[in-house]
N, C-alpha and C positions, 0 to 999 in steps of 0.2 A: 710625539704631539699628534692627537687625533685631528683628522680633517673636520672643519664644520660641515654640518649637513648641507646638503644642495638644496637651493631654492626651488621651488615649484615654478615651472614655466608658465607665464601669463599670456593672456591675449596681447597685451601690449609689447611683450618681448616678441612674440610671433609677428605682430604688425611692423616692428621696427626692423626685423630681419627681412620682411618681404617688401618692405618699402610702401606699405599701405596704412590705412587708418584701422584702429582697432574694430570699428563698426564693420569694416569689410571682412576682417577675419571671423566676426560673429555671424555674418551672413553665409560664409562658406561652411562653417561648422553646422549651422541650424538649417541650411538649405532654403533660406528665405531671402527674398529680395534679389535684385539683379546684380550680378557680377559677371564681367567678361571672362571668356575662356581662359585668355592670357593671365589675368589677375588671379583667377581661381588657381591655376597651375602654380603660379608663384607662392600662393599661400600654402597649398598642399605641400609643396617642396619644403617650405619652411617648417611645417608641421612635422614632416618626416625627419628632418635634419635634426630638429631639436627634440624629438621624441616626446612630443606633447601628448598628454592624456587628459581629456576633459574631466572636470570635476563632476562626477556622476551623482553625488549627494546633492550638489548645489542645483543640477538640473532637475533632479527628482523633487526637490522641494518647490522649484518653480512650477513644475507640471502638476504637482500633488499625486505623483505617481512614480514608482521606482521600476516599474516593468520587471518585477521579481514575483515569484509565487513560492510559497512554502509547502512542503509535502512531509507529512509525519507518517513513518512506516514502523512495523513492529519488529521487523527482523530483516535486515539488509542481506543476510546470507541466503535467505529463501528464494528460489527462482521466481516464485510468485511476486514477491516484492520487486525483483528486477523488471519483471515483464510489466508489472503494474506501472512503475516509474517510467519505463520506456514508453508507453502509451501517452502518459501525461506530457513527457518532454517533447514528443512528436508534435503535439498540438501547440505547446507553448513556443517552441523554437520557431514554428511557422509564423507566429505572430509577433516575433521579436521579444519574447520574455525569457527570463532566465529562471532557472529552478534551483532552490535551496532544499536539501534534504536533511531532516533530523530523524534519528532512530529512538524509539521508546520501546525497550523489550522488557523491562523488568517490573514496572509498578505504574499506577496511575499518576503518581508524582512525578515520574519521568515524562509523561504526557504533558503536564503542566509546565514543566521546564522547558519541553521542546516548544510549546506553543508560545510561551513568552520570549524565548530566544529568537524565534522567527519574527515575531512582533517588534522586538528591539532592533532587528535589521530592516524594519519598515517595509515588510512584504506587502503587496497589494491584496493578497488573500490566501487563504489555507485551504489545503486538501488534507483531510486526516482519514487515515487508513488503519487505525489501530482499534482495538476492542474497547467497547464502551465501558464506562464506569461512571457513577454518580458524580464523583469529584471532577472527572475530565468533562463530562457533559455540562456540569454547571459552569465550568470556566469557558467552554466553548460558547454557551448561551450568552455570557457577559460579552466575550468577544464580538459576537454577531450584533448584539444590541448596541456595541460601541461603534459599529459601522464597518468592520472589517468582514468581507464576503467569506463565507465558509462552504465547502461541499464535503460531505462524508463519503466514504467508499466502504461499503459493508459494515458500517458502524451503526448501531441503534441510537441515532442522535436525530431526533425529529423536532424542528424548529420552524416556525412559519416563515422565517427569512433565510433558511439554510437548505440547500438541495441535497438530496440522497441518491447514490447510485449503488446498486448492490445486485447480486445474483440471487435466484431463487433457492436459497440454501435449505429451506424447509423441505421443499420438493426434493432437492438434490439428496438430502440425507434420507428421505423416505425411500427413494428409489434404490440407493445403495443397500439399506437394509432389506427392502423388498427383494431385491436380487439374490441375497443370500438365503432368505426364507424360502424363495422358489426353487433354490437348489437342494432343499431339504434340512437345511440347518435350523435348530431349534434352541441352541445355546450360543448366543452371538455377543461377543464382547465389543466394548467401545474403548478406544485408546486416545487419550489427550486432554481429558478434563476429569473432574470428580463429579460424582452424582449431584452434589449440592451446587457446585460452581458452574456446572455445565448447562444449567437451566437457560441461561442467556443465549446460548449458541444454537442457531437455528437449525443447523445440520444435526446436532444432538437431538433436538426436538423431533426431527423428521425420523430419526432412528427409534425414538420412544413411541411415536405414533405408529410406525409399522409393527412394532412388537405388540402394542396393544390391540391393533386391529386384527392380528392373528391370535390374540388369546395367549401370548407368550409373556411371562412374568418379567418385570424389570428388577434384576437382581443387582444390588449395590456392589457385590464382589466382582462383577463382570465389567465395571466401569473403573478404568485404571489410567494412570500416567499423567494425572493432573494434580495441581495443588489444591488445597482447600480454599485459597483465597480467590475472591472474584475480582480482584484489583489488578491482575496482571493483563496488560494489553497486547502482549506479543503473540506470536504463533507457536504452535507445538513444535518441538525439535525432534531430531533423530534420537537423541538421548531420552527424551520423554517416551518415544516409541519403544526403544529398546527396553527401558526399565519397566514400562507398563506391561509389555509383553511377558517379561520374566515374571512379574506379579501374577499375571493370568495363568502362565504355565505352572506356577507353584500351587494353584488351587487343587483341591481333591478331585475336583471335575473340571478340568479346563474347558474352555469354549471350543467348538469345532470351527469357528469363523470369527473374524475380528473386522470391525470397521474402524478405521484410523481417522483422527480428526483432519489431517492433511497428509499429503505424500511423503513429507520429510518424516512424519511420525510412523507411517507405513514402512519406510525404508528401514528405520531402526527396528520395527517389530519383526520384519523379515529376517533381519540379521539374528535377532534373538531366537527365532524359530529355527533357523539352520544351525546355530550353535548348539541348540538342544538336541540335535540329531533328527529332527523331524521334517517332513516334506510339505511343500506348498504346491497345490491345495489339497493333496491327498489327506494329510493329517489336519492342517489348519488353512482354511482359505482366508484371503485378506483383500480388503477393499480400501483404496486411499481416497483422496479428495484433492482436486486442483488440476490434475493432468499436467504437471511440470515436464519439461522435455526429457527427464531422465526416466520417467515412469514407463515408457515403452521400451526401455533398454536394460531393466532390471532382469535378474533370472529368479523365477519366471516374470515375464512382463506384467506390470502391475494393472489390475482392474481399478478404475477410479472414476470419479465424478469430475467431468471437465466443465469448468466455468470460463467465460470470455474475459480473460484477465486484461489483456491489452485494451480491448474495447471499453471496458469500465474505466480505465485510465483516461483514454481519450475523451470519453463523454464527460468524465468529472472535469477535465481541463476546460472544455468547451463551456460547460455550465458556469464555471468560476469566472472565465473571461467574460462571459455575458453579463455577469453581475458587476465585475470590475468596470467594464467600459459603458454600461448603461447609465444614462442620466436620470432615468425614470425608475420608480419601484419595479421589481421584478417578481412575477408570481413564482411560487415554489414548485420545483420539479422533483418527483420521485420516479426513478427508472428502475425497473427490475428485469434483469436478463435471464433467460432460461438457462438451465443446466443440462448436461448430457452424460448419461452413463456410459462410459466406455469399457467394454467387457474384454478382458484379456485373460491370460493363463494362470493368474494367480488365484482365480476362482473356478474355472472351468477346466483347467488342464488342457492336454492335447487330445 
């Protein structure tokens, strides 16, 4: 015969165990009103003994705030995502907020599911760090206009009541391609998007701008490793980099240099180059993006574009809390961080 479920411990139960009034227990829990040190200790002892857990939802409804924030990421396995979420959490934890994370890596529909799931958990605000799509941006606009604060990180979502934190990816992409051109490369591939779906990606736009500035043709066959859909919100993966590099190596005239959408894609591309019996950078030079910790420990160490990832997470959290806690309308903020080209041996050798 199964045991009946345990009844939740109430304030009345605690009060009876401590020999005080329920109002006294409430004052101890809420830190309001006068309670003598001796009585407070009796109440705390009863709380510990009876393993009392306050009803968080009830308190949240009373305060109209849950002190939770939702973060939507494109790929939790990518060190970029881990560093970003670490920056967000540092700020939230210091202010007494908890962080819920949802992952959306396959489609814009997953973005919508992540947004709605977090809203169902009554988060006080959303930080969204996935790739933009019309479907996702339309839903975010609805969320903002319904009163939930939103901050985007690196996502092309511009709304008069939502903040944006990003890095200067256009400049970062331009400098990556410019670096390869300055080394004498004229046939430069890009891995991680397709020519049609890549037009939304600022670092890809920077690559195209550098080619045009130097009179180099934009060749569709040199852009590899990305799907044709513009609806995928995630990051480029090692597999994308590996398959994209294999596609480029199969060309009648392979590129002499490659710019990968991120460091993970670059790692995959480096693996494909080595498996083909080629040398980096003597046969093919390669540049990544993000400067994740592993980038300086690859063989050879990876030239990459560094963006201030944790700083973006911290600032996004600060801007969101400003919106959550303000009783007055808040002016929109858009902050752009500078990127830095970090030159290592995958482009210049020893």
